[in-house]
Residue frames as qw, qx, qy, qz and C-alpha x, y, z in Angstrom:
[[0.007, -0.491, -0.762, -0.421, -15.60, 2.89, 4.83],
 [0.153, 0.121, 0.255, -0.947, -17.97, 5.85, 5.13],
 [0.056, 0.530, 0.841, 0.092, -21.82, 5.40, 5.19],
 [0.166, -0.018, -0.033, -0.985, -24.10, 8.34, 4.11],
 [0.213, 0.522, 0.793, -0.230, -27.80, 8.35, 4.87],
 [0.086, 0.016, 0.407, 0.909, -29.23, 10.07, 1.86],
 [0.436, 0.475, 0.353, -0.678, -32.49, 12.03, 1.53],
 [0.681, 0.517, 0.516, 0.049, -34.40, 11.26, -1.67],
 [0.326, 0.937, -0.070, -0.106, -33.12, 14.40, -3.31],
 [0.147, -0.759, 0.625, 0.105, -29.51, 13.51, -2.68],
 [0.703, -0.053, 0.705, 0.068, -29.97, 9.84, -3.56],
 [0.685, 0.671, 0.281, 0.040, -30.95, 10.70, -7.19],
 [0.158, 0.920, -0.356, -0.031, -27.82, 12.91, -7.41],
 [0.461, -0.506, 0.728, 0.044, -25.62, 10.13, -6.04],
 [0.780, 0.261, 0.568, 0.020, -27.08, 7.65, -8.50],
 [0.554, 0.831, 0.020, 0.042, -26.28, 9.96, -11.44],
 [0.044, -0.842, 0.537, -0.018, -22.77, 10.58, -10.12],
 [0.641, -0.299, 0.706, 0.029, -22.06, 6.81, -9.73],
 [0.767, 0.459, 0.439, 0.093, -22.80, 6.58, -13.48],
 [0.040, 0.887, -0.268, -0.374, -20.11, 9.08, -14.45],
 [0.873, 0.308, 0.230, 0.300, -18.16, 8.28, -17.55],
 [0.029, 0.974, -0.218, -0.043, -15.70, 11.23, -17.10],
 [0.778, 0.427, -0.330, 0.322, -12.04, 10.94, -17.91],
 [0.241, 0.298, -0.536, 0.752, -11.00, 12.72, -14.66],
 [0.573, -0.679, -0.405, -0.214, -12.54, 12.88, -11.18],
 [0.585, -0.786, -0.006, 0.200, -11.40, 14.98, -8.14],
 [0.048, 0.893, -0.420, -0.156, -8.43, 16.31, -10.21],
 [0.406, -0.387, 0.815, 0.146, -7.18, 12.79, -11.02],
 [0.480, 0.273, -0.628, -0.549, -7.32, 10.78, -14.30],
 [0.840, -0.035, 0.365, -0.401, -9.63, 7.77, -14.24],
 [0.102, -0.375, 0.890, 0.236, -8.02, 4.57, -15.17],
 [0.303, -0.181, -0.862, -0.363, -11.16, 2.45, -15.22],
 [0.518, -0.140, 0.306, -0.786, -14.66, 2.06, -13.89],
 [0.217, -0.086, -0.970, -0.066, -16.09, -1.35, -12.90],
 [0.517, -0.201, 0.079, -0.828, -19.89, -1.38, -12.31],
 [0.524, -0.074, -0.845, -0.075, -20.13, -5.01, -11.28],
 [0.463, -0.527, -0.648, 0.296, -20.91, -4.18, -7.62],
 [0.132, -0.883, -0.176, 0.414, -21.74, -0.42, -7.51],
 [0.531, 0.818, -0.089, 0.202, -19.21, 1.82, -9.15],
 [0.762, -0.462, 0.139, 0.431, -15.57, 1.04, -8.52],
 [0.382, 0.915, -0.095, 0.094, -13.48, 3.95, -9.91],
 [0.802, -0.244, 0.093, 0.537, -9.72, 3.22, -10.23],
 [0.112, 0.975, -0.123, -0.144, -7.61, 6.37, -10.58],
 [0.720, 0.587, -0.298, 0.221, -4.33, 6.54, -12.41],
 [0.005, 0.702, -0.571, 0.426, -2.36, 7.15, -9.26],
 [0.405, 0.074, -0.902, 0.133, -3.34, 3.70, -8.01],
 [0.252, 0.079, 0.596, -0.758, -6.05, 4.82, -5.59],
 [0.230, -0.284, -0.769, -0.524, -9.61, 3.81, -5.96],
 [0.359, 0.009, 0.427, -0.830, -13.11, 4.42, -4.53],
 [0.148, -0.244, -0.916, -0.281, -16.24, 2.35, -4.57],
 [0.389, -0.033, 0.197, -0.899, -19.65, 3.67, -4.35],
 [0.187, -0.212, -0.947, -0.153, -22.35, 1.23, -3.39],
 [0.442, -0.206, 0.055, -0.871, -26.01, 2.41, -3.05],
 [0.260, 0.085, 0.908, -0.316, -28.24, 0.23, -1.01],
 [0.215, -0.202, -0.720, -0.628, -31.37, -1.08, -2.75],
 [0.450, -0.553, -0.697, -0.076, -33.36, -1.33, 0.43],
 [0.387, -0.714, -0.287, 0.507, -32.22, 1.59, 2.55],
 [0.236, 0.967, 0.023, 0.094, -31.39, 5.33, 1.88],
 [0.611, -0.653, 0.324, 0.309, -27.68, 4.47, 2.25],
 [0.651, 0.679, -0.301, 0.158, -24.53, 5.00, 0.15],
 [0.805, -0.483, 0.195, 0.284, -21.41, 3.22, 1.15],
 [0.404, 0.863, -0.293, 0.081, -18.08, 4.70, 0.20],
 [0.871, -0.322, 0.193, 0.316, -14.93, 2.59, 0.29],
 [0.327, 0.894, -0.307, 0.011, -11.51, 4.00, -0.58],
 [0.872, -0.269, 0.151, 0.379, -7.88, 2.94, -0.87],
 [0.347, 0.907, -0.203, 0.129, -4.85, 4.98, -1.46],
 [0.650, 0.399, -0.512, 0.396, -1.06, 4.78, -0.95],
 [0.222, 0.118, -0.618, 0.745, -1.01, 6.18, 2.62],
 [0.139, -0.598, -0.712, 0.341, -3.61, 6.77, 5.46],
 [0.029, -0.545, -0.083, 0.834, -3.33, 10.48, 4.79],
 [0.167, 0.129, -0.588, -0.781, -4.04, 10.07, 1.06],
 [0.178, -0.394, -0.898, -0.088, -7.05, 7.76, 1.95],
 [0.132, -0.583, -0.510, 0.618, -8.34, 10.39, 4.33],
 [0.053, 0.415, -0.207, -0.884, -8.01, 13.07, 1.67],
 [0.169, -0.056, -0.806, -0.564, -9.74, 10.93, -0.92],
 [0.145, -0.529, -0.822, 0.152, -12.65, 10.35, 1.51],
 [0.006, 0.629, 0.266, -0.730, -13.08, 14.11, 2.06],
 [0.116, 0.299, -0.478, -0.818, -12.91, 14.88, -1.57],
 [0.193, -0.190, -0.892, -0.361, -15.28, 12.09, -2.49],
 [0.096, -0.523, -0.732, 0.426, -17.62, 13.09, 0.20],
 [0.067, 0.528, 0.014, -0.847, -17.79, 16.73, -1.02],
 [0.174, 0.180, -0.662, -0.706, -18.26, 15.52, -4.52],
 [0.175, -0.330, -0.916, -0.144, -21.11, 13.06, -3.65],
 [0.086, -0.648, -0.608, 0.451, -22.99, 15.48, -1.36],
 [0.044, 0.361, -0.164, -0.917, -22.65, 18.54, -3.83],
 [0.579, 0.554, 0.481, -0.356, -25.71, 19.20, -6.00]]
């Protein structure tokens, strides 16, 4: 899990990104998106990431799972860059 402290300007960008309805993300096909508890994005390669924005603090929690620790670390880096880009 990675936790971001988001300034107001970045929080609104992160909210919009968590509402994505794209067919691909980070160069991977999206299999499904579950918005029950944040935005859990399942990718076609079996990996997934969950974005959870706090309702009471300026925090975004990012959870990921992939086939290997190296693949998980790469997904964290890619997702971090995507979340923090304007």
